[in-house]
C-alpha positions in Angstrom: -113.6 -84.6 -75.5 -110.4 -82.9 -75.4 -109.2 -80.5 -78.1 -106.5 -81.5 -80.5 -105.6 -78.0 -81.8 -102.7 -78.1 -79.5 -100.8 -80.2 -82.1 -101.0 -77.4 -84.7 -100.3 -74.7 -82.1 -96.9 -76.2 -81.0 -95.9 -76.9 -84.7 -96.7 -73.3 -85.7 -94.9 -71.9 -82.7 -91.7 -73.7 -83.4 -91.7 -73.1 -87.2 -92.6 -69.5 -86.7 -90.0 -68.8 -84.0 -88.4 -65.4 -84.7 -84.9 -66.2 -83.5 -81.8 -65.3 -85.4 -81.3 -67.5 -88.4 -78.5 -69.3 -90.2 -78.7 -71.0 -93.6 -76.6 -73.9 -95.0 -76.8 -75.1 -98.5 -76.3 -78.7 -99.8 -76.3 -79.9 -103.3 -75.6 -83.2 -105.1 -73.3 -81.1 -107.2 -71.5 -79.5 -104.3 -68.3 -80.5 -102.3 -67.8 -81.2 -98.7 -64.8 -79.0 -98.8 -67.1 -76.0 -99.6 -68.4 -73.5 -97.1 -71.9 -74.5 -97.3 -73.1 -71.1 -98.8 -75.6 -70.8 -101.6 -72.8 -70.4 -104.2 -70.5 -73.1 -102.5 -72.8 -75.8 -101.3 -71.9 -78.9 -99.3 -72.4 -82.3 -101.0 -73.4 -84.8 -98.4 -75.8 -84.9 -95.5 -73.0 -86.0 -93.3 -71.2 -82.9 -93.9 -74.3 -80.8 -93.4 -74.8 -82.5 -90.0 -71.3 -81.6 -89.0 -71.8 -78.1 -90.0 -75.1 -77.9 -88.0 -73.3 -79.1 -85.0 -70.6 -76.4 -85.5 -73.3 -73.7 -85.6 -75.1 -75.1 -82.6 -72.0 -75.2 -80.6 -71.5 -71.4 -81.3 -75.1 -70.2 -81.3 -77.3 -72.7 -79.6 -80.4 -70.5 -79.8 -80.2 -69.9 -83.4 -82.7 -71.1 -86.1 -80.8 -73.2 -88.6 -82.1 -74.1 -92.0 -80.4 -76.8 -94.1 -81.5 -76.1 -97.7 -81.2 -79.2 -99.9 -81.2 -78.7 -103.6 -83.3 -81.1 -105.7 -81.6 -84.4 -106.4 -80.7 -87.7 -104.8 -78.6 -87.8 -101.6 -77.3 -91.4 -101.2 -76.4 -92.7 -97.8 -73.9 -95.2 -96.8 -75.2 -95.4 -93.3 -78.3 -93.9 -91.6 -78.3 -90.2 -90.7 -78.5 -90.3 -86.9 -79.8 -87.2 -85.3 -79.6 -86.8 -81.5 -79.7 -84.1 -78.9 -76.5 -82.8 -80.4 -78.4 -82.1 -83.6 -81.3 -80.4 -81.9 -82.6 -76.8 -81.5 -83.0 -75.4 -78.1 -84.8 -72.6 -76.2 -87.5 -72.4 -78.9 -85.1 -72.3 -81.8 -85.2 -75.2 -84.5 -83.1 -77.0 -87.0 -85.0 -77.3 -90.2 -84.1 -79.6 -93.2 -85.9 -78.1 -96.2 -85.7 -79.6 -99.7 -88.4 -79.7 -102.3 -87.2 -82.4 -104.8 -84.5 -83.7 -102.5 -84.5 -87.4 -102.1 -82.7 -89.1 -99.2 -81.7 -92.5 -100.5 -80.6 -95.8 -98.9 -80.1 -97.5 -102.1 -77.6 -98.0 -104.9 -78.5 -97.1 -108.4 -78.3 -100.1 -110.7 -77.1 -99.4 -114.2 -75.5 -101.1 -117.1 -78.2 -103.7 -117.7 -77.3 -106.6 -120.1 -79.7 -108.8 -121.9 -79.7 -112.4 -120.8 -81.9 -115.3 -122.1 -85.7 -115.4 -121.8 -86.2 -111.8 -121.6 -84.2 -111.3 -118.5 -81.6 -108.6 -117.8 -78.7 -108.5 -115.4 -76.4 -105.9 -113.9 -73.5 -106.0 -111.5 -73.5 -104.8 -107.9 -71.0 -105.0 -105.2 -70.2 -108.5 -104.1 -71.9 -109.3 -100.8 -74.7 -106.8 -101.3 -77.8 -107.8 -99.2 -81.2 -106.7 -100.2 -84.8 -107.9 -100.6 -85.9 -104.9 -102.6 -85.4 -103.8 -106.2 -87.3 -100.7 -107.2 -87.6 -100.0 -111.0 -89.2 -96.8 -112.3 -90.5 -96.0 -108.8 -92.2 -99.4 -108.1 -91.2 -102.4 -106.1 -90.3 -105.6 -108.1 -91.5 -108.8 -106.7 -88.9 -111.4 -105.6 -88.8 -114.2 -108.3 -91.6 -116.5 -107.5 -94.0 -119.2 -108.5 -97.5 -119.9 -107.1 -98.5 -123.3 -105.6 -101.7 -124.7 -104.3 -101.8 -125.0 -100.5 -104.1 -127.9 -100.6 -101.5 -130.0 -102.5 -98.9 -129.6 -99.6 -98.6 -131.4 -96.4 -97.0 -129.8 -93.3 -95.0 -131.6 -90.8 -93.2 -130.3 -87.8 -90.0 -130.1 -89.9 -91.0 -129.9 -93.5 -93.3 -129.3 -96.4 -94.0 -132.5 -98.3 -96.2 -133.6 -101.3 -97.3 -136.7 -103.1 -98.4 -135.2 -106.4 -95.7 -135.8 -109.0 -96.8 -132.6 -110.7 -95.2 -130.7 -107.8 -91.8 -132.4 -108.3 -90.3 -129.2 -109.7 -90.4 -128.0 -106.2 -87.4 -130.2 -105.3 -85.8 -130.1 -108.7 -85.5 -126.3 -109.2 -82.0 -125.1 -109.0 -81.3 -123.0 -105.8 -84.4 -124.1 -104.0 -82.4 -125.0 -101.0 -81.6 -121.4 -100.5 -85.1 -120.1 -101.3 -88.2 -119.5 -99.1 -92.0 -119.9 -99.1 -94.7 -117.3 -98.5 -98.3 -117.9 -97.2 -101.1 -115.3 -97.2 -103.9 -116.2 -95.0 -106.9 -114.5 -93.2 -104.9 -111.8 -91.2 -101.3 -113.0 -91.6 -98.6 -112.9 -94.3 -95.8 -115.4 -93.4 -92.5 -116.1 -94.8 -90.4 -119.1 -94.0 -86.8 -120.0 -95.3 -85.9 -123.5 -96.6 -83.0 -125.3 -94.9 -82.4 -128.2 -97.4 -84.2 -130.4 -100.1 -85.0 -134.1 -100.0 -87.2 -136.2 -102.3 -90.6 -134.6 -102.3 -89.6 -132.8 -99.2 -88.5 -129.3 -98.3 -86.9 -129.2 -94.9 -87.6 -125.8 -93.3 -85.3 -123.6 -91.3 -85.8 -123.7 -87.5 -86.9 -122.2 -85.3 -88.7 -120.2 -87.8 -90.7 -123.0 -89.1 -92.0 -124.0 -85.6 -93.0 -120.4 -84.8 -94.7 -120.0 -88.2 -96.9 -123.0 -87.3 -97.8 -121.8 -83.8 -100.6 -119.6 -82.7 -103.4 -118.4 -84.9 -104.0 -118.2 -88.5 -100.7 -120.0 -89.1 -99.3 -121.9 -92.0 -100.8 -125.3 -91.5 -104.1 -124.0 -89.9 -105.1 -120.9 -91.7 -108.5 -119.1 -91.2 -108.5 -118.3 -94.9 -106.3 -119.0 -98.0 -105.1 -116.1 -100.2 -102.2 -117.9 -101.8 -98.8 -119.7 -101.3 -95.7 -119.0 -103.3 -92.1 -120.6 -103.7 -89.8 -117.7 -104.1 -86.3 -116.3 -104.1 -84.4 -118.5 -106.6 -83.2 -117.5 -110.0 -84.8 -120.5 -111.6 -88.2 -119.1 -110.5 -87.6 -115.8 -112.4 -90.1 -116.2 -115.3 -92.6 -113.3 -115.0 -92.1 -109.6 -115.7 -91.8 -107.3 -112.8 -89.7 -109.9 -110.7 -86.1 -110.0 -109.6 -83.4 -112.0 -108.0 -80.2 -110.9 -106.3 -77.1 -113.2 -106.3 -75.4 -111.7 -103.5 -72.2 -114.0 -103.6 -71.7 -113.2 -107.3 -72.6 -109.5 -107.1 -75.3 -109.7 -109.7 -79.0 -108.8 -109.8 -81.4 -110.1 -112.5 -84.7 -108.5 -113.5 -87.4 -109.4 -116.1 -89.0 -106.2 -117.3 -92.6 -105.5 -117.5 -94.1 -105.0 -120.8 -93.0 -101.7 -122.2 -90.1 -101.2 -119.9 -86.7 -100.3 -121.6 -83.9 -101.1 -119.3 -81.7 -98.6 -121.1 -83.8 -95.8 -119.9 -85.3 -97.3 -116.7 -84.3 -96.0 -113.2 -83.4 -98.8 -110.9 -82.4 -98.9 -107.2 -81.5 -101.7 -104.9 -82.4 -100.9 -101.4 -79.5 -101.5 -99.2 -79.9 -99.6 -95.9 -82.7 -100.7 -93.5 -83.1 -97.1 -92.1 -82.5 -93.7 -93.5 -82.9 -91.2 -90.7 -83.1 -91.8 -87.0 -84.1 -89.1 -84.5 -83.7 -89.7 -80.8 -81.9 -88.8 -77.7 -79.3 -91.1 -76.1 -81.7 -91.2 -73.1 -85.1 -90.0 -72.0 -83.3 -87.2 -70.0 -81.6 -85.9 -73.1 -84.2 -86.1 -75.8 -83.7 -85.0 -79.4 -86.0 -81.9 -80.0 -87.0 -79.1 -82.3 -85.9 -80.9 -85.6 -88.1 -80.5 -88.7 -88.1 -81.8 -92.2 -90.0 -80.0 -94.9 -90.7 -81.3 -98.5 -87.9 -83.8 -98.2 -88.5 -87.3 -99.6 -87.3 -90.6 -98.5 -86.6 -93.7 -100.6 -84.9 -97.0 -101.3 -84.6 -99.1 -98.1 -84.8 -102.9 -97.5 -85.3 -105.3 -94.5 -83.1 -108.3 -94.3 -84.5 -110.0 -91.2 -86.8 -112.0 -93.4 -84.0 -113.7 -95.3 -82.4 -114.8 -92.0 -85.5 -116.0 -90.0 -88.6 -115.4 -92.2 -91.5 -113.2 -91.2 -93.5 -114.7 -88.3 -96.3 -112.5 -88.7 -98.8 -111.4 -85.9 -100.7 -108.5 -87.8 -99.8 -104.9 -88.4 -96.1 -105.4 -88.4 -96.0 -107.3 -85.0 -93.8 -110.4 -85.4 -91.8 -113.0 -83.5 -88.1 -112.0 -84.2 -86.4 -113.6 -81.2 -86.7 -117.1 -82.5 -84.0 -118.3 -80.0 -85.8 -117.1 -76.9 -86.7 -119.9 -74.5 -90.5 -119.8 -74.9 -92.9 -122.4 -73.5 -93.5 -124.4 -76.6 -96.6 -125.8 -75.1 -98.4 -122.4 -75.1 -98.2 -119.8 -77.8 -99.1 -117.1 -75.2 -95.6 -117.4 -73.7 -94.4 -115.4 -76.8 -97.0 -112.6 -76.9 -95.1 -110.1 -74.6 -92.0 -110.5 -76.6 -93.4 -109.8 -80.0 -91.2 -107.4 -82.1 -92.1 -104.5 -84.4 -91.0 -104.1 -88.0 -88.3 -101.6 -88.7 -89.2 -98.2 -90.3 -87.0 -96.2 -92.7 -87.5 -93.0 -90.6 -87.3 -93.6 -86.8 -88.3 -91.1 -84.0 -88.0 -92.0 -80.3 -86.9 -90.4 -77.1 -87.7 -87.0 -78.9 -90.1 -84.1 -78.8 -91.3 -81.4 -81.2 -90.2 -83.2 -84.3 -92.1 -82.6 -87.6 -92.3 -83.9 -91.2 -94.3 -81.8 -93.6 -94.8 -82.6 -97.3 -92.4 -84.8 -99.3 -92.7 -88.3 -100.4 -92.2 -91.7 -98.6 -91.8 -94.2 -101.3 -89.9 -97.5 -102.2 -89.3 -98.4 -98.6 -88.5 -102.1 -97.8 -90.2 -102.4 -94.4 -92.1 -99.5 -92.6 -92.2 -95.9 -93.5 -92.1 -93.7 -90.4 -91.8 -95.2 -86.9 -92.8 -93.0 -84.0 -92.0 -94.1 -80.4 -91.8 -97.8 -81.2 -90.4 -100.4 -79.1 -86.6 -100.4 -78.6 -86.3 -103.4 -80.9 -87.6 -101.3 -83.9 -85.1 -98.5 -83.3 -81.5 -98.6 -84.3 -80.7 -96.3 -81.3 -81.8 -99.1 -78.9 -83.8 -96.4 -77.2 -87.5 -96.9 -78.0 -90.8 -95.0 -77.0 -90.8 -91.6 -75.6 -92.1 -89.7 -78.7 -93.9 -86.5 -77.7 -95.4 -83.8 -80.1 -94.3 -85.5 -83.3 -96.2 -84.6 -86.5 -96.5 -86.1 -90.0 -98.5 -83.9 -92.2 -99.3 -83.4 -95.8 -97.1 -86.1 -97.2 -97.5 -88.8 -99.8 -96.9 -92.5 -99.1 -96.7 -95.1 -101.8 -94.7 -98.4 -102.4 -94.1 -98.9 -98.7 -93.7 -102.7 -98.0 -95.0 -102.5 -94.5 -96.9 -100.1 -92.2 -96.6 -96.6 -93.7 -96.8 -95.0 -90.2 -96.4 -96.9 -87.0 -96.8 -94.9 -83.8 -96.3 -96.4 -80.4 -95.0 -99.8 -79.3 -96.6 -103.1 -78.4 -94.4 -104.5 -75.5 -95.1 -104.0 -71.8 -93.0 -100.7 -71.6 -95.3 -99.2 -74.2 -98.7 -100.0 -72.5 -97.4 -99.7 -68.8 -94.3 -97.8 -68.9 -92.1 -97.6 -65.7 -91.0 -94.0 -66.6 -93.5 -91.5 -67.7 -91.0 -90.1 -70.0 -91.5 -93.2 -72.2 -95.1 -92.3 -72.9 -95.9 -91.7 -76.6 -98.2 -88.7 -76.7 -99.4 -85.8 -78.9 -98.8 -87.6 -82.2 -100.3 -85.7 -85.1 -100.9 -87.6 -88.4 -102.9 -85.3 -90.6 -103.5 -84.5 -94.3 -101.5 -87.4 -95.8 -102.1 -89.4 -98.8 -101.5 -93.2 -98.8 -101.7 -95.1 -102.1 -100.8 -98.7 -103.1 -98.8 -99.8 -99.9 -98.2 -102.9 -97.8 -96.8 -104.2 -101.0 -94.8 -107.3 -99.5 -96.2 -107.6 -96.0 -99.9 -107.4 -96.9 -101.2 -107.6 -93.3 -99.8 -104.3 -92.5 -101.7 -101.0 -92.8 -101.1 -97.3 -93.7 -101.6 -96.0 -90.1 -101.1 -98.0 -87.0 -101.2 -96.3 -83.6 -100.7 -98.8 -80.8 -100.4 -97.5 -77.3 -100.6 -93.7 -77.7 -102.5 -90.8 -75.9 -103.7 -87.3 -76.9 -103.0 -88.0 -80.5 -104.8 -87.1 -83.7 -105.2 -89.0 -86.9 -107.2 -86.7 -89.2 -108.0 -86.0 -92.9 -105.9 -88.6 -94.3 -106.7 -90.2 -97.8 -106.2 -94.0 -97.9 -106.5 -95.7 -101.3 -105.9 -99.3 -102.2 -104.8 -101.5 -99.2 -104.9 -105.2 -98.8 -105.8 -105.0 -95.0 -107.4 -102.4 -92.8 -107.3 -98.6 -93.2 -106.4 -97.1 -89.8 -105.8 -99.3 -86.7 -105.8 -97.9 -83.1 -104.8 -99.9 -80.1 -103.3 -103.3 -79.5 -103.5 -106.3 -77.1 -107.0 -107.5 -77.8 -107.9 -106.2 -74.2 -105.4 -108.5 -72.6 -103.3 -105.6 -71.1 -106.3 -103.6 -69.8 -106.9 -103.3 -66.1 -108.3 -106.6 -64.7 -107.2 -108.5 -67.9 -109.4 -110.5 -70.3 -111.4 -113.6 -69.5 -110.4 -114.8 -73.0 -106.7 -114.6 -72.2 -107.3 -116.1 -68.8 -108.6 -119.2 -70.6 -105.6 -119.1 -73.0 -103.3 -119.0 -70.1 -101.6 -115.8 -71.0 -101.2 -114.7 -67.4 -98.7 -117.5 -66.6 -96.3 -115.4 -68.6 -97.1 -111.8 -68.0 -98.9 -109.7 -65.3 -102.7 -109.3 -65.2 -102.5 -105.6 -64.8 -104.6 -103.8 -62.2 -104.1 -100.3 -63.8 -105.2 -99.2 -67.3 -102.9 -98.9 -70.2 -101.7 -95.4 -71.4 -104.2 -95.7 -74.4 -106.7 -92.8 -74.1 -107.8 -89.4 -75.3 -107.2 -89.9 -79.1 -109.2 -88.6 -82.1 -109.7 -90.2 -85.4 -111.4 -87.6 -87.5 -112.4 -86.8 -91.1 -110.4 -89.7 -92.8 -111.2 -91.4 -96.1 -110.7 -95.1 -96.7 -111.1 -96.3 -100.2 -110.6 -99.7 -101.8 -109.5 -101.5 -98.5 -109.6 -105.1 -97.6 -108.2 -106.4 -101.0 -106.0 -109.2 -99.7 -107.3 -110.4 -96.3 -110.4 -110.8 -94.1 -110.9 -110.0 -90.4 -110.4 -106.3 -91.0 -112.0 -102.9 -91.0 -111.6 -99.5 -92.5 -111.2 -98.1 -88.9 -110.2 -100.8 -86.6 -109.7 -100.5 -82.8 -108.5 -102.8 -80.1 -108.6 -102.6 -76.3 -110.0 -99.9 -74.0 -109.3 -96.3 -75.0 -111.3 -93.9 -72.8 -112.1 -90.5 -74.1 -111.2 -91.5 -77.6 -113.5 -90.4 -80.5 -114.0 -91.6 -84.2 -115.9 -88.7 -85.9 -116.8 -87.9 -89.4 -114.8 -90.7 -91.2 -115.9 -92.1 -94.5 -115.2 -95.5 -96.1 -116.4 -97.0 -99.4 -115.6 -99.5 -102.0 -114.1 -102.2 -99.8 -112.8 -105.5 -101.1 -114.0 -107.8 -98.2 -117.0 -106.8 -96.2 -116.7 -108.1 -92.6 -120.3 -107.0 -92.0 -119.6 -105.7 -88.3 -120.7 -102.0 -88.3 -119.9 -101.7 -84.7 -119.9 -98.0 -84.3 -123.1 -95.9 -83.6 -124.8 -93.3 -85.6 -123.4 -94.4 -89.0 -124.9 -95.0 -92.5 -123.9 -98.4 -94.2 -124.8 -100.2 -97.3 -124.4 -103.9 -96.3 -123.8 -105.8 -93.2 -125.5 -106.5 -89.7 -128.2 -103.9 -88.8 -126.9 -102.9 -85.5 -128.7 -100.5 -83.2 -127.9 -96.9 -83.9 -126.9 -97.5 -87.5 -129.0 -96.8 -90.7 -128.8 -98.9 -93.8 -129.1 -97.1 -97.1 -128.5 -98.2 -100.7 -126.8 -94.8 -101.8 -125.4 -91.7 -100.2 -128.3 -89.7 -101.6 -130.4 -91.3 -98.8 -128.1 -90.2 -96.0 -128.5 -87.0 -93.9 -127.1 -83.7 -94.9 -124.4 -84.0 -92.3 -123.5 -87.4 -93.6 -123.1 -86.0 -97.2 -121.0 -83.2 -95.8 -118.8 -85.9 -94.2 -118.4 -87.8 -97.3 -117.4 -84.7 -99.3 -114.9 -83.3 -96.8 -113.4 -86.6 -95.8 -109.7 -87.2 -96.5 -107.6 -84.2 -97.4 -109.6 -81.0 -96.9 -111.0 -79.5 -100.1 -108.8 -76.5 -99.8 -105.7 -78.5 -99.8 -106.4 -81.0 -102.6 -105.3 -78.9 -105.5 -102.3 -80.7 -107.3 -102.5 -83.7 -105.0 -103.6 -87.3 -106.0 -106.5 -87.6 -103.9 -108.9 -90.4 -104.2 -112.2 -88.6 -103.4 -115.1 -89.6 -105.5 -116.2 -87.1 -108.2 -118.8 -84.5 -107.4 -121.3 -86.4 -109.4 -121.3 -89.2 -106.8 -120.5 -86.9 -103.7 -121.7 -83.5 -104.4 -120.0 -80.4 -103.0 -123.2 -79.1 -101.4 -127.1 -79.8 -101.0 -130.3 -78.0 -101.4 -133.2 -78.4 -98.9 -136.5 -77.1 -99.2 -139.2 -76.0 -96.6 -142.8 -75.1 -97.7 -145.4 -73.7 -95.5 -148.8 -72.1 -96.2 -147.3 -68.7 -96.8 -143.6 -69.1 -97.3 -141.0 -71.1 -99.3 -137.5 -71.5 -97.7 -134.5 -72.7 -99.7 -131.3 -73.5 -98.0 -128.0 -74.1 -100.0 -125.3 -75.7 -98.0 -121.7 -75.4 -99.1 -119.4 -78.2 -98.1 -116.3 -76.8 -99.7 -113.4 -74.6 -98.3 -114.2 -71.8 -100.7 -117.4 -69.8 -101.4 -120.1 -70.4 -103.9 -120.6 -67.5 -106.3 -123.1 -66.5 -108.9 -125.8 -68.3 -107.0 -129.2 -68.5 -108.6 -132.4 -70.5 -107.8 -135.0 -71.8 -110.2 -138.3 -73.2 -108.8 -140.9 -75.4 -110.3 -144.3 -76.1 -108.8 -145.6 -79.7 -109.5 -149.3 -78.6 -109.4 -151.2 -75.4 -109.8 -152.6 -75.2 -106.3 -150.2 -72.3 -105.2 -147.9 -69.7 -106.6 -144.5 -68.6 -105.7 -144.3 -64.9 -105.4 -141.4 -62.4 -104.8 -138.5 -63.1 -102.6 -138.2 -61.5 -99.1 -134.9 -59.9 -99.9 -132.9 -62.6 -98.3 -131.8 -64.7 -101.4 -128.1 -65.3 -101.3 -126.0 -64.6 -104.3 -122.9 -66.2 -102.6 -122.5 -68.8 -99.9 -119.4 -68.7 -97.7 -117.1 -71.7 -97.3 -118.5 -74.6 -95.3 -121.7 -73.0 -94.2 -125.2 -72.7 -95.4 -127.3 -69.7 -96.6 -131.1 -69.5 -96.8 -133.6 -67.5 -98.8 -137.3 -67.1 -98.5 -140.1 -66.4 -101.0 -143.7 -65.5 -100.4 -146.3 -68.1 -101.3 -150.0 -67.5 -102.4 -152.8 -69.8 -102.9 -154.5 -72.5 -100.7 -152.6 -75.6 -101.8 -149.2 -75.1 -100.3 -149.7 -77.4 -97.4 -149.9 -80.3 -99.8 -148.0 -78.9 -102.7 -144.7 -80.1 -104.2 -141.9 -77.8 -105.4 -138.7 -78.6 -107.1 -135.7 -76.2 -106.7 -132.6 -76.0 -108.8 -129.6 -74.2 -107.5 -126.8 -73.0 -109.9 -123.6 -71.6 -108.7 -119.8 -71.6 -109.3 -117.5 -73.3 -106.9 -114.7 -70.7 -106.6 -112.1 -73.2 -105.7 -112.5 -75.4 -108.8 -114.0 -72.9 -111.0 -116.7 -75.4 -112.1 -120.3 -74.4 -112.7 -122.4 -76.7 -110.7 -126.2 -77.6 -110.3 -127.9 -79.1 -107.4 -131.6 -80.0 -107.1 -133.9 -80.5 -104.1 -137.4 -80.5 -103.2 -140.0 -80.9 -100.3 
C-alpha cells in the first residue's frame, strides 16, 4: 500500500514557497483603469488576468496573489488560464477571495406578477439556459408527471389511447418541449419534434439512442417517474420556471413564502466558469491555486438540442450523428462523452482549490482530467497533482467532481503525459446535489492512479456516493467474457495490457442518505481492476435503497447478504472498538468540523469514545479511548460491582486525568476477594471533550 501523504506535501510546498511576492487587488466596486492596488482595485477578473500576465512577464519567479474582495464577479465568457497564467520555478499564482463568487449567470430582477401566481421578468432576447436559481436553489423546469404504463413507445414516437392523456397533444408549446424518464440507473431526456393526434413525434437521432442499450426508455429496469416538461403551459407548481428565449422572458412560480421583490434570482448562461490547462501536454498550466473562492450560476444546453442519452455518472452519447452500427449498442461504447463541468482542469499540474463553495451549477462542478470532449480547451486528460480540499458542494446538477476520462485515451493513453494521477479530493462536504441529472454522483473517479479520496462528507444523493473506475472490466487486460458475448470487441481492441487504474485510496469517507432516486448502486462503488487500491475506514448509513451486496471484506452491516468476512449487527453498539472509531471520525475530521454543515450523527448515536473493562483475580483495568482530535480533560471513573464477591481497592497510580487526542489511556485498580473471576463490574467515565466543550459520560463493563 503506497502512501498518499505526497499530495499534502506538494501542496504545502507550493503554497508555502518563500519567493518574492506581488499582490493584486480586485473588487466589484473597482475599475479596470485602476492600478490594482488595495486602495485602487481592479474590477474584473479579465483585467486581473492581464495584470498577472504582465507581472509574470517581468518577474516569472515571483509569487503572485490576486486578492478578490467579497462580491459577485460576473463573467461574459469563461476565464481561461493557460501556461501563460502559471507560476514557475516553485512560484505560484494564487487567487484568494473569501466571499468572492465567480458567476456565469445574469441576475434576474424586476419581477412582474402574472396570472395564477406566476411572475415574469425580462432577459436579453436569445438568452439560452436550462437553469434558474432562486435564493440559492435550482428551480425545476416547468413540468407535469405522467404514468409510464399509459404510454406506448414506437421507433419514432410516444403514443397513447387513453383520452385522459389527450392534454399531452393539446398543451400549447408541447411541440418544442421534451420528456424525462428516471429509471433504474439512468435519467434520460428526449426532445419532441412535432405533435400529431395522440402522438408525440420525437427528435432523432436522440430518440433512437435513448431506446438503445440498457435501462432505456422503452425497457427500463425500474421506474422512478416520467415527466412532460419545458413548456409554459406546464408551469403550475411552485419552484418551477420556463424561459422563452425568443421573447426574452423568464417565468417563475414562487414557492410558498417566497417574495419575488426580495428574492435573489440568477439565470445560468455560461457552461463553464474557469478552465485551467496548457495548450499542449508539453506546455501544461501549473502552480495555480484558488483559496476560498466560490463558483456559481452555470447551465448546460446540450440537453435542449439532443436530449440526455444517459449511460450513468455523467457518461452519455452526445455524438448522435456518428455512424454507429445500429444493430449493436456496443458500437457506441468507446465514443461515450462526459458531462461538462463548471471548473475544468486538464493538461495541468500543481493546481489546487481550497475552501469556497461550488453551488448552483447546471452540469458538473469540477472536472479534472476529463476527456477532450468535456474541456472547452479541446485538450483533455493530463491532470497531475490536482487537489480539491475543504470545499462545500450543493445544488450541482450533475457530478460534483469528475476525475479522469472514460474514452480509450484515458485508460490506455498513447502518451504518458496524458495520465491522470495524484488527484487529491479531501475534506469536502457534499449536500443535495445531482439535482437534474439524478444518476450522477458527488465524486466519480474514472481512470486515475495514485489518487486519494478521503474524509469527505456526503449527504442526500439520489444515486451512489463515491464511484471509482469505469468500463465494467471491458478494458482490462484480456477483456471480459461478458463483453465478448455482447460483441464489443468488433468495435474496439481487446487490450492485452492493463489500464492505468491503480494505487488509489478511498479512506475515511461518510455517505449518508444515499440511493434516494435509483437502484443498482452503492455508497462506495467500484468498477474494473484497480491493483493496489484500498478502501479503508469508510462509513455509510441511512440509505434509501439497499442493494444488499456487501461485497467488501471485514465490514459490519445491518441488512443484506451475509458474505464471508462481514459481520451482521443491529446497531453500532455491537461493533468493534475500531469500527466505532471509524464511524465517529468518518467524513470531515473532528478537528475541522467547527462551523461547517457536517452530517455526522450526534454523539448519542455515535459516541466520541469508548470504555472497555478487563477484570482479573487481583486487578481491574479500565481503558478510555478518545476518538476525537482534541484531548479529553477532567477525566474521572466511577465503578459499581454487581455482586459482593469482590472489592475494588486503591488505584495503582496510573489513572489518567486526561486522554490525548485519538489515543487511549488505561488505569488499573487493585481487586480483593475471591469472586473477581466470575464478577461483573460497570464503569462510568466522565470527561470534557475539549474541542466541543461538552461534558460527556460513557459506560462500559466486563
